[in-house]
C-alpha positions in Angstrom: 4.7 2.1 -19.0 3.2 5.4 -20.4 5.2 5.1 -23.9 4.1 0.9 -23.7 0.1 1.9 -23.4 0.3 0.3 -20.0 -1.2 3.5 -18.7 -4.6 4.9 -19.1 -4.5 8.1 -20.9 -6.8 9.9 -18.8 -4.4 9.5 -16.0 -3.2 13.0 -15.7 -6.8 14.0 -15.9 -8.2 11.3 -13.0 -9.1 13.4 -9.5 -9.4 10.4 -7.5 -7.4 6.9 -6.7 -10.7 5.2 -7.1 -11.1 6.3 -10.6 -7.5 5.9 -11.3 -7.6 2.4 -10.3 -10.9 1.7 -12.4 -9.6 3.0 -15.4 -6.2 1.3 -15.2 -7.5 -1.8 -14.4 -8.5 -2.4 -18.2 -4.9 -2.4 -18.9 -3.8 -4.4 -15.8 -1.9 -2.3 -13.5 -3.5 0.1 -11.3 -2.8 1.9 -7.9 -4.9 0.6 -4.7 -4.6 -0.2 -1.3 -5.6 -3.7 -2.5 -6.7 -6.0 -5.6 -10.0 -6.7 -4.3 -11.3 -3.4 -3.8 -11.0 -3.0 -7.6 -11.7 -6.1 -9.0 -14.2 -8.3 -8.5 -14.1 -11.0 -6.0 -15.8 -13.5 -8.1 -14.3 -16.5 -9.8 -12.8 -16.2 -13.3 -14.1 -18.8 -15.4 -11.2 -18.6 -18.0 -8.1 -19.3 -15.5 -7.3 -22.1 -13.1 -4.7 -22.9 -10.7 -2.4 -26.4 -10.8 -5.1 -27.9 -8.8 -8.3 -27.0 -11.1 -10.0 -24.7 -8.9 -10.4 -21.1 -10.4 -8.7 -18.0 -10.0 -10.6 -15.1 -8.1 -10.0 -11.9 -10.4 -8.4 -10.4 -7.0 -5.7 -13.0 -7.1 -4.8 -12.5 -10.6 -3.1 -9.3 -9.3 0.6 -8.9 -7.6 2.2 -5.9 -6.2 5.1 -4.6 -7.9 8.3 -3.5 -6.3 9.9 -0.1 -6.6 10.7 0.4 -10.4 14.0 1.1 -12.1 14.6 2.7 -15.9 16.6 4.0 -18.5 16.8 7.1 -16.7 17.6 6.1 -13.4 19.4 3.4 -12.0 19.8 4.7 -8.0 18.5 2.9 -5.0 14.8 1.8 -5.0 12.8 3.3 -2.7 9.0 3.2 -1.3 7.7 5.8 0.9 6.3 4.3 4.1 4.0 6.3 6.0 3.0 4.3 9.1 3.5 7.4 11.6 1.3 10.0 12.6 2.0 14.1 12.3 1.0 16.2 15.4 -1.9 18.0 13.0 -3.7 14.6 13.0 -6.3 15.7 15.3 -7.9 18.9 16.2 -10.2 20.1 18.6 -11.8 23.9 17.4 -11.3 26.5 19.9 -15.2 27.0 20.0 -15.9 24.0 20.5 -18.2 23.2 23.5 -17.5 19.6 23.8 -13.4 19.5 24.2 -13.6 17.1 27.1 -15.6 14.8 25.6 -13.5 14.8 22.2 -10.2 14.3 24.0 -11.8 11.4 25.6 -12.9 9.8 22.7 -9.6 10.6 21.0 -8.2 8.8 24.2 -10.5 5.6 23.5 -9.2 5.5 19.9 -5.7 4.6 21.1 -7.1 1.9 23.4 -7.5 -1.5 22.7 -11.0 -1.4 22.1 -10.6 1.9 20.4 -8.6 0.0 17.4 -11.1 -2.7 17.3 -14.1 0.0 16.5 -12.3 2.1 14.4 -11.2 -1.1 12.2 -13.6 -3.6 11.9 -16.6 -2.1 14.3 -18.3 -4.1 17.9 -17.0 -7.3 19.1 -19.6 -10.1 18.7 -21.6 -8.3 16.5 -18.9 -7.1 13.4 -16.4 -9.8 14.2 -15.7 -12.8 17.0 -12.8 -14.0 18.3 -12.2 -17.8 16.9 -11.4 -19.6 19.7 -10.4 -18.6 23.5 -6.8 -18.1 22.8 -7.5 -15.0 20.9 -4.9 -15.7 17.8 -7.3 -15.4 15.2 -10.7 -13.5 14.5 -13.2 -13.3 11.9 -15.2 -10.4 10.4 -18.9 -11.2 9.1 -20.2 -10.3 6.1 -23.9 -10.9 5.2 -24.3 -13.6 2.7 -27.0 -11.3 1.0 -23.9 -8.5 0.5 -23.4 -7.9 -2.9 -20.1 -6.0 -2.8 -16.7 -6.7 -2.0 -15.7 -7.0 1.8 -14.3 -3.2 2.1 -17.2 -1.7 0.8 -19.4 -3.5 3.4 -16.5 -2.4 5.9 -17.5 1.2 4.9 -21.1 1.0 6.2 -19.9 0.2 9.8 -16.7 2.5 10.6 -15.5 6.0 8.5 -12.1 4.3 8.3 -13.2 3.5 5.0 -11.5 5.6 2.2 -10.6 8.3 4.8 -7.6 9.5 7.4 -9.9 8.8 10.3 -7.7 5.5 11.4 -6.3 7.2 14.4 -4.5 4.5 15.4 -4.5 0.8 13.0 -3.2 -1.7 15.2 -1.2 -4.8 13.6 -1.7 -6.4 16.7 -5.4 -7.1 16.1 -5.7 -6.8 12.2 -2.7 -8.8 11.8 -4.8 -11.6 13.8 -7.6 -11.7 10.9 -8.7 -15.0 9.8 -9.5 -14.0 5.9 -7.8 -15.6 3.0 -7.5 -12.0 1.5 -5.8 -10.5 4.0 -3.3 -13.4 4.5 -2.5 -12.7 0.7 -2.0 -9.0 0.9 -0.1 -9.3 4.0 2.3 -12.1 2.0 2.3 -9.6 -0.9 2.9 -6.3 0.9 6.4 -8.0 2.3 8.0 -7.3 -1.5 8.2 -3.8 -0.1 9.8 -3.9 2.9 13.6 -3.9 1.4 12.9 -1.0 0.0 11.0 1.0 2.8 12.0 4.9 3.4 10.3 7.1 5.9 9.6 10.6 3.7 9.2 12.4 6.8 10.3 10.9 10.2 7.8 11.9 13.2 11.0 12.7 14.9 11.2 15.8 13.1 9.4 18.5 14.6 8.1 21.8 12.9 7.0 24.8 14.9 3.2 26.0 14.5 4.4 28.9 12.7 6.2 26.1 10.1 3.5 23.9 9.4 1.1 26.9 8.6 3.6 28.2 6.0 4.5 24.5 4.6 0.4 24.1 4.6 0.1 27.3 2.5 3.1 26.6 0.1 2.1 22.8 -0.6 -1.6 23.8 -1.1 -0.7 25.5 -4.5 2.7 24.0 -5.2 2.0 20.3 -5.1 -0.7 21.1 -7.9 1.9 22.7 -10.2 4.6 20.1 -9.4 1.8 17.2 -10.3 1.0 19.3 -13.7 4.5 19.3 -14.5 5.1 15.8 -13.8 2.2 14.7 -16.0 3.5 17.1 -19.0 6.6 15.3 -18.9 5.3 11.5 -18.9 3.0 12.2 -21.6 5.5 14.0 -23.4 3.6 17.3 -23.9 7.1 18.9 -22.5 10.3 17.2 -22.3 12.6 16.8 -19.3 15.7 17.0 -21.5 14.8 20.6 -23.1 16.7 23.0 -21.6 13.9 25.7 -22.1 10.8 23.2 -20.9 13.3 22.3 -17.7 14.2 25.7 -17.0 10.3 26.8 -17.2 9.7 24.1 -14.7 12.5 25.3 -12.6 11.6 28.7 -12.7 7.5 28.0 -11.8 8.0 26.3 -9.0 10.5 28.8 -7.6 7.6 31.3 -7.5 5.3 29.4 -5.9 8.2 29.3 -3.1 9.9 26.2 -3.5 13.3 27.5 -2.2 11.1 28.7 1.0 10.1 25.2 1.8 13.3 23.9 1.2 14.3 26.5 3.6 11.7 25.5 6.3 13.4 21.9 6.1 16.9 22.7 5.8 16.1 24.9 9.7 14.0 22.1 10.6 17.1 19.6 10.3 19.4 22.6 11.8 17.8 22.5 14.6 16.9 18.6 15.2 20.9 18.0 14.6 
């Protein structure tokens, strides 16, 4: 994709997902949770469907399954991140409100909490479509000029952050919205390839978690740097010198120690 000009040339320098997506949109491919977050939801006057109605800009984008290449022909994989780590919520020891915070966390995992954190207050921000509660509608004001996700960001901290303590498909999956329906259909392309990178059943000790966090804080940046350098041609992965330099560098940043922690955990689990 890089050699064919399908990736934005400033990709290695982009520090945020939104910046990478915005630049990538010009070339026709980008990474985002949904196309409408990046593109306009307005009608495209230059493209029509078979029935003569115009496409909306976000409808012109589809999801891409994991790819193979001339250098990789192994199993195709898509990382699935549908679980929560034990360090997902922390209460500072100095807090005077431990009880209140614990109660708030408890509410967030309830049916009411999943509604509040995802789409706000019932009968104010959204309403059930009928008494059977098989679908519901999110109310975006007609005067709102941005996209739906930007409006959702005005009523919940869930947008663009890791504050989604529990995203329940039992509720969100019932949303009556053509965009969400289309995204649910598109996401099915990933299902055959989903792999959990770190299953929730694996447990580290508190000391191991602390060490992992310390190592990854610097190691991840080094790996990202080398990955970008190999892709853009600044370094050659087929060069013994460049590849050895990469391996020696990540070892200095304790990659072997990190691997050892995971192997110790796996041995303990098995």
